[in-house]
C-alpha positions in Angstrom: 23.8 -19.0 67.7 22.3 -16.3 65.6 19.0 -14.9 64.6 18.4 -11.8 66.5 19.0 -9.6 63.4 17.1 -11.9 61.1 14.0 -11.6 63.4 13.7 -7.9 62.7 11.5 -8.2 59.6 9.0 -10.8 58.5 10.8 -11.4 55.2 14.3 -12.0 56.8 12.6 -14.4 59.4 11.1 -16.4 56.7 14.4 -16.5 54.7 16.2 -17.7 57.9 14.2 -20.9 57.8 15.5 -21.8 54.5 19.1 -20.5 55.0 19.5 -22.2 58.4 18.7 -25.6 57.0 20.9 -25.0 53.9 23.8 -23.9 56.1 23.7 -27.1 58.2 23.4 -29.2 55.0 26.4 -27.4 53.4 28.6 -27.9 56.5 27.6 -31.5 56.8 28.4 -32.1 53.1 31.8 -30.5 53.7 32.9 -31.9 57.1 30.8 -35.0 57.5 27.3 -36.0 58.5 28.3 -36.4 62.2 29.0 -32.7 62.8 27.2 -31.6 66.0 25.1 -28.4 66.0 24.0 -26.8 69.3 21.9 -23.7 69.1 19.7 -21.6 71.4 16.4 -19.8 70.8 16.3 -16.1 70.2 15.2 -14.7 73.5 11.7 -13.3 74.1 12.9 -9.7 74.6 11.7 -7.0 72.4 14.7 -6.9 70.1 15.8 -4.0 68.0 12.2 -3.2 67.1 9.1 -3.6 69.4 7.5 -6.0 67.0 10.0 -8.6 65.9 9.4 -12.0 64.4 11.7 -14.1 66.7 9.0 -16.7 67.0 9.5 -17.6 63.2 13.2 -17.8 63.7 12.7 -20.0 66.8 10.3 -22.2 64.9 13.1 -22.8 62.3 15.7 -23.5 65.1 13.3 -26.0 66.8 12.5 -27.7 63.5 16.2 -28.1 62.8 17.0 -29.4 66.2 14.2 -32.0 65.9 14.8 -33.1 62.3 18.5 -33.0 61.8 20.8 -35.7 63.3 23.2 -34.4 65.9 21.3 -31.1 66.4 20.4 -29.8 69.8 18.6 -26.8 71.3 19.4 -25.0 74.5 17.2 -22.7 76.5 17.5 -18.9 76.4 15.0 -18.5 79.2 16.0 -16.1 82.1 18.8 -14.3 80.3 19.3 -10.6 80.9 19.7 -8.2 78.0 22.8 -6.0 77.9 22.0 -2.3 77.7 23.2 -1.6 74.1 21.5 -1.1 70.7 22.0 -4.7 69.7 20.4 -7.7 71.4 23.1 -9.3 73.4 23.1 -10.8 76.8 25.0 -9.1 79.8 28.1 -10.8 81.1 26.3 -12.8 83.8 23.8 -14.2 81.2 26.7 -15.0 78.8 28.2 -17.3 81.5 24.7 -19.0 82.0 24.5 -19.5 78.3 28.0 -21.0 78.2 27.1 -23.3 80.9 24.0 -24.5 79.1 26.1 -25.1 76.0 28.6 -27.0 78.0 26.0 -29.1 79.7 24.5 -30.0 76.3 27.9 -31.1 75.0 28.4 -33.3 78.0 25.0 -34.8 77.7 25.1 -35.6 74.0 28.7 -35.7 72.8 30.5 -37.8 75.4 
């Protein structure tokens, strides 16, 4: 799960769309077409800058989860931001996120 830093500028957000799909393609070519990807959206916080482009990064993530075999998206709604200069979740929200990843694995991988 990445994309917070990429959402800082318009240019890097657009590049994320290309690079994200390329990354999955490269990994599947190396490790097999059945590799499972689980991702989460960039949250709707104001990230490092007040006007970020997380919606572009999220569009790329959604597109990948809808069009790539064995790719899934989990929710990042209702997570609390850690008080730091980077956009990370606080400890309680990290546990929520981990639970969501685990539930997605149980629903789709077993």
